[in-house]
N, C-alpha and C positions, 0 to 999 in steps of 0.2 A: 506493498501500500504505500503510494506519496502521499503527503499531506499536502493541504491544497496554498500552504501560504509559502510555500517557496516561491520564491524570487530569480534565481541567479538559480543555472540549470549548464553544470559543466561539462562540454564535448569534446571528448580525448578519444583516442585510438589511433597507431599509429602510419608511416606515409602508407596511401595505398588502398588504408582502410574501408574510405568512404565517407568519413565526416564532412566533408563539402556538400554530397550529396543529400545528405540527412539534416546539416542544416538551413538548405536552401527548402528542404521541407517543411521543414519546424515555422522558418520567415515564411511561410506563404500560408501558415495554419494561424497567423501572428502574434506569432515571436518576435523580438528587436535582438538579432543575432552582431552580435559582437567577434568578431575575427581575430582572433594575435596575429595571425600571419601576418593580415591588409596591414594592420599598426604598426608592426615591427618595418612593413615596402615604407608607411610614413614618417616612420621617424629617421631610417640610412636617405630620405631624400634631400640633397643640398639643404634646405633650412630646416630641415628635418630636424631632433633635440642629441640623436648618437651621430650624425654624417660626419662630423668636424674631426671625432675619437677617431668610429671609422678608419677612416684616411688614413692618418698619423698613425695607426696601431697596423693596417695593412698597406701603405703605400701605392703609388700611382698602377700596379696590376691590376687592380680592382676601380680603377676610376676611367670610366666612359671617357669619350671628347666634350662631354657638357659639362663634365663638374659630377652628373651621378654616379650611384657605386653603380656597379656593374653583377648584378646580384649571382648570376651567374659563375663566374666570375667566381667573385668571392665563395658559393655553395660548392665547388669545385677544392678550393684549395684550405676550408676548413674542414668536410667531412676525409678529407684524404691526412688532415691531423687535429688529433683532438687534442693541444695544448693552443690551437687556433680557435677548434671550434671553440673553447670555453673562452678567452681571452674576450671572439665577438660576442657571445651570450654575455658575459661580463658588462661590455658594452651596450649592448643591447635594452635586454634583460631590464633596469632599471627606466627608461623610458618608456617603454613597450608600458611596462605595470601602473607609473606614473597615467599616463593615458586609460588607459584598460578604467582604474582606479574613478581617475574624476568624469570618465560616460559614467560607471554602476553608482556614482553622489549623484546625480542628472535622474537618473530612473531608478531610486531609491524611493520605495511609495505611493509609487504611481500604479499599479497593480500588474505592472507591468511583465508579463514569462519573458525573463531574459535569456539568450544561450549564447555564452561566453566558449568561445573555441580557441583551448588551446590543446597546441600537440605536443608540449610540455609540460600538461600539467600534474602528470605525476613527477614528472622528473625534478621542476618546479618550486615544487613543493608549495603547488595554487589552489588547493583543492581547501584551501582555510577562504579563499573569494567565493567560492558556493555551496547552494545552498543541495543540491544533489549532483555526480555522479554518471551522467553516463558516457561507457564504450562503447563503442563500434567496431568489430574485434571479426578478422576474418585470417584465413591462416597467412603466413609471412610465403609463402613460397607464392599464394593469390594471388599478394600486395602486390607481390615482383613481376608476377606475369600479367598483373594490368601494369605500375608504370613503366614497364618495358612497350609493351602491346598498344597503350597509348604515345608510346615515342617522346615521352618527355623527359625518359631516363635509358643508360644505357642497364643491361644485368648486376653489372659491378658495379654501377653509382648507387642502383635499385638498393642493392647491397648494405651495400654502404653507411645508407641513407638509415636500412631497417636496422642495424647496426650501431647506429649511433644511440637508438632513440633505445629509453626503457622496455624491459623482454612484454611476448602479451603479458604471463601471466602475474606483470611485477602492476599491469594497467587493468588485468581481470580482478586482481584483487583486493583494490581501492574502489569498483563498480559498485553501483546501489544498482541497478539495468546496465544490462547487454545486448546490442543492438549487434544479432549475427548476418554480419555482410559478407560471408564464407558460400549462400548461392545465388542464385537469378535474380534480376534485378527489381523486377516483379513481391520478391520474398521481404521488399527492403521496410515497403508503403502499409503495409501492416500491421510491421513494427514497431511503427514510425506517428503511426498513427493513434495504437495504444498505449504509446505514450502522453500525446495529447490529452488525451482522455485521464489518464489515469493523475497527471498533472493538475487540471481545472477540473474534479469532481468534488 
């Protein structure tokens, strides 16, 4: 049973699990979605809070011709080097947290169901920011196959990114609700609808 007073849903899952699909469905049902991946992009834009620090730490190899951060180049670097990834997180996560907390304060008390999409919800210790943790789950091989099939990543890149996240079991251990996205696409909708109904009993 999900209590009706819940206001902030923490939505997480491994890369390629289907978090965006689920959050889009919940937005269509009336939720306000705050996607920390999108916030992280904003804070490294030229006018963003973390832009200068990222440039200083990683240098011209990750800067595009217009002064913007080349996110693809940055990703290749940090997913091949755990120390670089830790440094990036230390620069970006505080700026993301500041922005997210400001948005949550604006929405507090409005009765709005907020879906906070945080790929690293467990790793970053953000479970205290949410009232209920939803994990979108699928086997790692399924996630890798989807990422490669979409053309987003090579198999090596996909497996690097899977390895950089919390294990599947660690996420499941923190879940209040699990949405199983290991099967066909049409199996996802009924689970999301059931979650939404449970949230608003």
